[in-house]
Every structure is written in C-alpha cells, then in structure tokens.
C-alpha positions, 0 to 999 in steps of 0.5 A: 499499499502506498500512502503519499503525505503532502504536509506543508507542501512538501511530499514523502511517499510511504510504502507500507510493508514492502515485499521483503523478508524484513526479519532476515534483513534486520538480522543482516543489518545488526550483524554490520560493523558500525562507527560512531556518527557524531560525537555528541549524539548517541547514534551509529552508522555502518562503516560502509556506504555501499551496504546493498553491494555486500549484504546477503539480501542486498540484491533483492532489496535493491531490486524491490526498492528500485521498483518503488523508486521507479513508481514514484518517478513515473507515476507520481513525479512524472519525470521522464528519467531513469535513476540510480541508487548511489549510496546505502548505509544502515543506522542505529539509534539507541534508546533516548537518542535525539538526532539533529536535522540534516539533509543529503546534499548533492543527491536528488531523492533519498529513502529510508527502509525500516526492517523492524518497529511496531506501534508500541516502539513509536518510531518516527522520522521528523521533517522540516518544511522547505516552504518559505515562511515570510510571516510569523503568525500566532498559531491556534492549533498546529496542523499540516498547513502551518507547522514548520516541523512534522513527524511521520510514524513508521513501522516494520516494512515501511519505506519512505521516499522524499527529496534529499534536500528536505531536512530530516532526522529520526525522532527521539527513540522513546523505546527500550530497543535499539532502532535500525534503519537502512538509508539510500541516496538516489541520482537521476541518470541520462541527460538533465537540464539544457543549454549551459546547465545540461549534464549527462549523468551515468 
C-alpha cells in the first residue's frame, strides 16, 4: 500500500510493508560493523556506505526498492528519467537518542527502509518544511498547513521516499530497544537540464 504525505507543501511517499523478508534483513543489518556518527549524539552508522553491494539480501532489497522508486518517478513525479541508487548505509539509534536535522546534499532523492518496529515502539521520522515562511503568525492549533516541523510514524516494512534537500532526522527513540534503519541516496541518470546547465548523469 502506498501513502502520499503532502504536509506543508513537501512530499513523502510511504510504501507500507514492502515485499521483503524483514526479519532476515534485520538480522543482516544488526551483524554489520558500525561506527559513531557524531561525537555528541548516541547514533551509529555502518562503516560502509555501499551495504546493498555486500548484504546477503542486498540484490533483492535493491530490486524491490528500485521498483518503488521507479513507480514514484514515473507515476507521481512524472519525470522522464531513469535513476540510480548511489549510496546505501545502515543506522543505529539507541534508546533516548535525539539526532539533529540534516539533509543529503548533492543527491536528488533519498529513502529509508525500516526492517523492524511496531506501534508500541513509537518510531518516527521528523521533517522540516522547505516552504518559505515570510510571516510569523500566532498559531491556534498546529496542523499540516502551518507546521514548520512535523513527524511521520513508521513501522516494520515501511519504505519512505523524499527529496534529498528536505531536512529530516529520526525522532527521539523513546523505546527500550535499538532502532535500525537502512538509508539510500539516489541520482537521476541520462541527460538532465539544458543549454549551459545540461548534464549527462551516468
């Protein structure tokens, strides 16, 4: 099932329970080697940023996620372009971890896949709206139209695709377990732009 979120004029495509063996992939991700991501944050990332090339389930993960990305590009964004997954890495967020907002510069689209998590774990990903806010007007009740920051709940099997320039971060891990995820960055392929801005992406 596909859910499309248009909060604050930004977009995220959320595929629920994609066709993968989540338990098997979760075990493979936990077996990876990790390193501290930032000095002041209790979060770790995989040493490799090409894990889809080395995970035992890497090929099938890539095939399924590529299919979802193509669906988004062809049927919803409606661009006439192919794409390529360039980087892929895993993250670990420990209980009570609070991360900072960040974006993935030099990329077009990004995606996160969650091999575990249920309602009780309360896993969320936060986004900061990209829309330009010239006014600072008192808010009666925050909603998707007036919120600069908003959260999306995620569960086992979810895949979320969003623009790479959209600031985001994992919400605070309020569970008593380590939260794992798999992230990827995507570039378009072929000719993009025109005249002095033309590029051939390979």
